[in-house]
N, C-alpha and C positions, 0 to 999 in steps of 0.2 A: 264215058261221061255219065251215062245212066247209073252205073254202079256207084260212082262217086256221089251223085245226088241222092241215091237210095241210102248209102252209108251215112251221109250228112243228115238226112231226114230221120233215120233210125237213132242216130246219136242224139239229135235234138229232142226227140220224143223220150228217149231214155232219161236224159238229164232233167227234162221238164217233169216227168212223172216221179223221178226220185226226189226232186226238190220238195214235193209234198211230204215225203217221209220225214224230212229234217225240219220242216216248218213247225214250230211249236207255238201254239196260240193260246193266250190266256182267255178263258171263258168267264164271263160275269154272270153269275146266277143271282137272280133277284127274287127275294121273298117280299111280296108287297104287304103293306100294312093291312092287318086283318086276315091274312092268309097263313097257311101252313106250308104249302108246296111252293117250289121255286119254278121260275121260268128262266130262259136264257134272255138276258137283256139285249135289246136292239137286234133281235134275230127274227127272221121270217120263218125259220125252221124250228118246229117244236122239238123237245128233247127226244121223244120217241122211245121205243124199246130198244135198248142196246144190251149186248152181252159181253162178258169178260172173254177176251180172246187168248189169254195166256194164264200162267200160274201165278201172276202177280199184277198188282195195280200200283202204279207209281205216279204221284202227284206232287205239285208244288201249290201250296195254299197261302192265301193272304186275305186278311180282313181289314176293312177300312173303318172309319169312325162310326159307321152305321151299326157295327157290332156291339156298341155300347147301348145297352137297353136296361130298363127297369120294368118289371112286371110284379104281380102280387108276390108277397113274401113266400107263400107256400110253393110257388112255381118258379121262383128266380133260379133255383139250382137245377131245374129240369134240364136234361141233356138234349140239345138240338142235334140233328143228324147232319153229317157233313157229306160223306161219299162212301160207297162200298158196293157190295153185291150180295144177292141172295145165293143160297147154296143148296145142294142136295135135291135138285128138282122140286123144291118146295117154295112156299111163300116166305117173304122175308121175316114175318113174325114167328115163323117156325125155325128157320135156319138162315143165318146171314152173318156177315162180317162188315162192320163199318167203323169209321171214325165218328166221334161225336164231339160237340163243343158247347161251351156255355161261357157267358161273359162274367168275369169275376170283378165286381165293382171295388172290392177291397184292394186288389193288386193292380187294377186297371189293365188286366190282361185277359186273353182268351185261353181258358183251360181246355185241353184236348184229351179225349177219352178213347179207349178201345170200347166198342159197343157191339156185342154179339148176342144173337139168339141161337141157342143150342137146344134143339128139339122143344121149342116153345119157352125155354127158360132164358130170361134176360140176364146177361152178365156184362158188367161195365167196370172200368177202372181207369183212373187218370194216368196218362202216360207223360204229360208235360204241359207247359204253358208257352204262349207266344205273345209278343207285344203287338198292339194295333199297328198296322202298316208293315210289319215284318213278313217276309216270305220264308216258309219252311217246307222242307221235303218230307213227305209221308209215303209209306207204302204198306201194302198188305200182301203177304205171300201165302199161298196154299202149300203146306208142307206135310204131306201125308195126312195124319189124323189131327192136325192142328193148323191154326192160323198164326203167322208171325207178323206182328205190327211193328213198323219202324217209324219213329218220330225223331228226325235228326239222328243222333247216336243212341237214343234210348230205344229199347226193344222190349216187347211183351209177347208171350205166347198164350193162346187160349185154345182149348180142345174143341174140335169140330164135333157136330152131332154124329152118331153112329151111322154106318152104311153110307158114308159120303164120299165114296171113291170115284164117283162120276156125277155129272149133272149139267144142267143149264144154269148159268150164273148171270142173271139179269142185273144190270147196274141200278144202283140206288143213288138218288140225287139229294142235294141240300133240302132240309125240311126243318121248320121251326116248331118246337114244342114236342111234346106234351099237350097239356090241357089248353093252354092259352095260345092264341095266334100271335103273330108278330105285331108288336106295338107300334112299329114304324117300318118303312122300307128298309130292308137289310140286304147288303150285297156281299157275296162271297166270290172271291177270285180264285179260279182253279185252272191250273195247267196240267193236262194229262201227258205223261211220258209213256207212249205205247211201245 
């Protein structure tokens, strides 16, 4: 009887702990009006320092109506940061890989960019666009001396900085701007697929 109870207890613990692996939760990142950095909305836990645990980062991203914004003409096309990681045991303005975004008032869509720092040099390129309210899958893969970005079926590769064959990869969260802070509260919905 004790063996049966022990087996039941172990099975229950196993299934309970494994259920956390498969629970995928959407996190709402809030950039408050007048700020650049984001917080996790309705959370008692701050974002904290987290690191990339594998060779890839896989996300589902969605923007709501708060992504429609107008700022000064010279800054309207500035690329906001979405999510990514620092690379090469360096700060993110030295070496990093991220997705960026900006609101395109002409098409009423969110334009998505690859956004890389390679030994201090900033490299960016549009990879696609998405509608307000639409959910899209994005991923960044470390592939030897390059990053491979996926936006749905679209892919782009960007060379990594030299001597980047190991490192601590700390995560980078949603950030508004450039020069100007968020003109209103902006919410970005991100689901991480680890």
